[in-house]
N, C-alpha and C positions, 0 to 999 in steps of 0.2 A: 504493500500500500504506500501511497504518497505520504509525506510528513507535512503536517500543518502546524506552524508555530504562531500562536496568537499573543498579542501584546496590548497592554492598556494604552500605550502612547506611542507616538511616532519616534520619540527619542529612544524608548526601549527597543522598538523594532530596529532602528538604525544601528544601535549598539550590538544587538545580537546578529544582525546581518553582517556587520563588520567582522565579528568573531568567526562566522561561517565562512566568509571569504578568506580570512587568514588561514583557516584549517585547510581549505582547498589549495591555497598557495603553498603551504608547507608540504602537503601531500604531493603536489606536482614537483616541487623543487627537490624532493627526496630522491627522485629518479630522473630528473631532467634539469637542464640549466636555465629553462625558461618556463614561465607560467602563461599558458594560453587561455585568455578569457575573452568572451564576447558579450557585449552589453546592448540593451535596447536604449531608446531615447526617452523622451517625455519626462515625467516627474522622477523617473528612476535615477537620473544623473544627480539630482538634488539629494536623493537618499544616499547615493554613493559619497557625495561630499560630506554629508552629515556623519556617515558611518566610518569612512576611511581617512578623513582629514580633521573634522571638528571633534570627533571622539578621541581624545588623547590617549585613552587606554588601548586604542587600536592603531592610531596613526604611526607611532614609532616602530611598529612591527611590520608595516607594509613595505615589502622589498620592491619598490617601484622599478628599479633598474633591471629587474628580471621579468618584467611584465611585457607580454605581447598583447595589445588591446585591439580587438576587432569589433565590428558592429553587426548585431544580429539582423538589422535592417537599416537602410539609409534612404533618405529622400534624395532624388536625383536633382540636386540644386548645388550651387557653389558652396564651398565649405564655410564661407562667412555669412551664408544666408540664415535668417532667423529660424527656418525650418530644418536646418541641418542637424542631425544627431551628433555628428562630430563637433559642430559649433557649440552645441549645448554642453557636451563633455568638456570641451576646451574652457568654456566660461566657468563652469561650476567645479571642475576638478583640476585640469592642467594648469589653469591660471593661478591656482592656489598652492601649487607645488614649488619647492625651492629648485633652483638650477641644478643642485646636486642630485635631486630625485629625478630630474628629467634627462640626465646624461645618457642613459642606456635604455630608457623607457621607449618602447616602439609602439606607435599607433598607426594602424593600417586603414587608410581611407580609400574612397572610390577615386577613379581617375577624373579629376576635375576638368581636364581638357576636353572631355567628351560630353560634358553637360551642355544642355540646350542645343543639341544637334538634331537627332531624329530617332525613330524607334530602333533602327539598326544600331545606332551608337549606344542606346540604352541597353540593348542586348549585349553589346561588347563590354559595357561597364560591368554587367553581371558576370560575364565570362572571365574578365580580368580579375574581378574580386574573388571568384572561385579559385583562380589559379594561385592566389597568395594565402589561402587558408592553410592551417597546419597540415603538412603532408601526410603524417601518419599519426594514428592514435586519437585523432579528433581533438576537440577542446577539453580543457580541464574543467571549465565552468562556464555556463551560460547564465546571465541574469536577465530575466524577462519581465515585462509588464503585462497587464491584461486590460484591454479596453472595455468600455461599457457595453460593447457589442460582442465581447468574447474573443476579439482578435488578439493575437500575440505576434511579435515580429511584424511583418506585413503580410501575415497569413490571415485572411478575412473569411468570415462565414458567408454562406450563400452559394448557389449554383454558379453564379458568374465567376467566382474566384476559386472554384473547385480545382482548376488546373494547377494551382499552386500546391494544394494539399495532396493531389494525386501524383505529384512528381516523385519518381522512385530512384533516379540516378543523379540528376544534377544537384549540386550543393547550394548554388545561388541562382535565383530566378529573377527575371525582370517582371515586376508587378506593374502593369500598364493601366490599371483601372481601380486604384484605391478609392473607396467611397469617402475617405477622409483626405482632403487636399494636403499636400500636393499629390496628384494622381500617379505620377511616375516614381517608382521606388525599386530598390533591390531588396531581396530578403533571403535569408537562409531557409532551407527546406527541412521537412521531417527527417530525411536520412541524416542530416547533420545533427539534429537534436538527439536522434536515437544513438548516435555514435559518441555523444558527449558524456563525460564521466559523471558530472553532476549538473543539475539545472534547478535554479530557484526562481520562482515568481514572487513579485512584490505587489500587494494590493492594499491600498489605504483609503479610508474615508467612507462616510455613509453613502456616497454616490455609487459605491461598488456593491452595495447590498443586493440589488436585483440580479446582477450577473453572478455573484458568489452563490446565490440561491440556485440559479440555473445550472451552474457548474457542479456544485457539490450535492445539493438535495435532488435535483432533477436529473443530474448526470447526462446533460444534453451534449452528446459528443459531436453534434453538428457544429458546435462552437470550437474553434481551434484550440483555445486554452484548455478546454475539457478533454479534447481528443489527445493532446500532448500528455496530459496528466494520466489518462487511461492507458495510452500505449507504453509509456515509459515510467510508470508509477514508482518503481523501486528507486529510481534516480531523481525523483522530483520532490522538491520541498517548496512549500508556500509560506511566505512571511506576510502575515496580515495583522491589521489592528482590530480591536474589538468593534469599532464602528463599521468596518467593512463586513465583518463576519456575524453581525448581530442577529440576522434572520436565518442563518444556517442552523439546521436542527440535527443533521446527520453527524455521526462520528465515523462513518465508513467512507474513507477517502480513497475510493476506487479499489 
């Protein structure tokens, strides 16, 4: 079954998420010289700032210079665009790190030179990003969000977007019809999530109550976040606050 960790406050959630990330870091570095982590955007990057930088019990133990940071999905926009996941990560995390911590930290972004070209260029962006993913063993850790519609990464529910969930071989896909702007994105696929050693979702706030109910009580696996939890349950953890999980009644987490 998946693990669900509930916390009374966002501060408690951030602190415990930080400890979880540290454990994944140490596990990875015990057998490799780099920690391969992929993150989503949105409010998650602010949680990462709170957990890995502002929480001083965690901050000093983060070995940034051994991190390879990738993005679970990215909007096909310039890196300095307000919608860029990299841009949000830079603002909330990278800009708060010392030069010493940035020396050997590697952040892998999309090819900005291909942005604003055409659909063929967007496909090339996806292909190029796939080519720079960890060659063997997959990611050590994925950190995912969950949208109010149940999407995660840029894997959206509904028949229109089924081509993304049905993909069996490609690791990165071009999402050309995101219902949430901007419409053009790239996203990792289910095979990547399945090959990852550990995956954590983060969901906070009362606005998440309806989707938490659908995912956990109704077990609606037409929702990508629920499908991921069902398929890979033994490697899945959810970090939620009491407000998000208030209406969930089940204790059977897949």
